[in-house]
N, C-alpha and C positions, 0 to 999 in steps of 0.2 A: 573772472566776471565778463559777462558778454559787454560788447562795444558796438556804437553806432558806427557805420561807414562814416569816414571823415566829412564827405560832402553832405551826408543828411545831418550829422551833428552840428555843423557850422549853420545849415538853413535853420535847424530847429533854434539853435541859441539866437541867431539873428532876428528871428520872428519873435521869441519870447522877449528879447530886449525892446524890440520896437513896440510890442504890446505894452510892457511896463513903461516905456516913455509916453505912449499915449493914454494909459489909463491914470497914471500918476504924474501929471504934468509939473507939479511943484517940487517933484524930486529930481535929483541929478544923478546920472549913471557914468562915472567914469570908468572905461574900461581899457585894461593894459593892451588889448588886442582885438579891435573891432571886427576883424576879419575872423577871429576864432581859429587861426590856424597854429598857433603856438600855445600848447598847454603846459602848466595851468593858466587861465586866465583869470585874471583879478578883476572883479567887478565892486568898485567902491561907490555905495550908495549913501546919499544925503537925503533924509526924509524931513520935509518941511510940513509944519502946520499939524503935527501928530502929536498930542500930549502925552508926556511920560514922566515918571517921578525923578526927581533928582534931591540930593541932599545938600543944603547950603546953609550956613550959618546956623547950624544946630536944628534945623527943620526941614520937612519934606516941602518942595516947592515943585514947580511943574515947567519943564523945558518943551519947547515944541519943534526943535531942530535936533537930529540925531544922525549919527553916521556909524556904518558898519560896512565890513569887507567880506565879500563872497568870493572864495576860490573855487573856481570850476575846473575839474580834470577832464580828460578825454573819455573816462568812464561814465560821465554824464549822458542820460538822465538816470542811468542804473545805481550810481553812486551820488549820494547827496553832497551838495555843496559844503565847503567847510566855512562857517560863519563866525566873524570876530567883532564884537562890539567895540567901537572908537571913541564913544563921547561918555561924558559924564552919566551915571545912572544909580538909581537906588531902586533895586527891584531883586527879588527873590529868585527869579528865574533867568535873569540876566547878569553875569558877572562884570564888576568894574573893569575898565582896560587894565589896571593895575594888577588884578587877579587873573587876567587872561583873556577877559572879554567873551567867554563862551556863551551861547544862547541856548537855553533849554526850551524846545518846542515840541510837542508832540508830532508836528508835522516832519520835523527833522527825523524823529525816532521812527516815524512810519512811512519815510519817504520810499515813493516807488517811482517807477517807469512814467506814471501819468501825473506825477506832481509837476509844477513848474515855477519858476522864479516870481511870477506875478503872485500867485496864490501864496507863496512862502512870504512875500513880503505883506501882503495883506493880513496874513496870521500874525506877523509881527506887530502890526498896528493895533490888533486885538489884544495880544500879549503885553503891549504897553499899559493898556488901559485896565487889564485884569490880572494884577499880580496872583500868582497861585501860591498861597502861603503852605500848603501841604506837599510842595514839590520843589522846595528851595535847593538850591546848590549848596554844599558844604564848604561854603567861604564866610569869612566873617561879615563882608557886607551884605551877602545875600540872606545869611541866617538872620542879621539884624533887621534886614527889610522884612523879611518874613514875621518875625516878631512884633515889629511895628505894624504892619498892615493886618495882622491878625486881630490887633487892638483897635486901629483906626483904618478902616477901609479906605483905599484910594478912590477917589471921586474926581475924576479928570473933567477939565473943562471942555468946551465944544472942539470939535476938529475944525480948523480954519482953510478955507479954500478960495483963493483969490479975493481977500478981504471982506468975504462975506462968511457966514456960519454955515457950514455944510450939514452937519449932523452932530448928534452927540456920540460919543464912542460907545459900542456895544458893550454893555457891562453884563459879565457873565456871572449869574449868582452861584455863589458857594454854598448856600444853604440848600439841604434836600428837601424836594418837594413832599407834601404831607400825602399820606395814603387816604384814599377815598374808602368810605365804609358804605 
């Protein structure tokens, strides 16, 4: 697998991390090595103000703080980061931490040189609000979430930013468009 020269990789990752911090000011990014000189580098992200489904007291509720870890190797950006979810979740496409915390997104499946950390995190925001029941992980919690959301679509509250409502999460329709005659 090809690799970027170390100085270019370090510059790219520092730039991507800076962009994440600027574009996502409510999030925290704890990095194991801010210089990106020793790999793998672990980036622990805490998302705040983003609604996502959780199962509590026998029903679906919404949590607005979530945490996951990205492990970035020296093969980045040719090789996608390893992403592990760390907080409670009830979602067909994100395993609970007890099941491994794996995250299923098309972005990770189609990762390429042009992808970046900010775009991936923004895709996770969309995924949280749009459980894909047709592509659930085969774990008890994910299958249970898929069955639940197939019957009761998840309708998240608005995303919050600095004590004001920023916008409603983008809901991706699962129904097929009707053909025009």
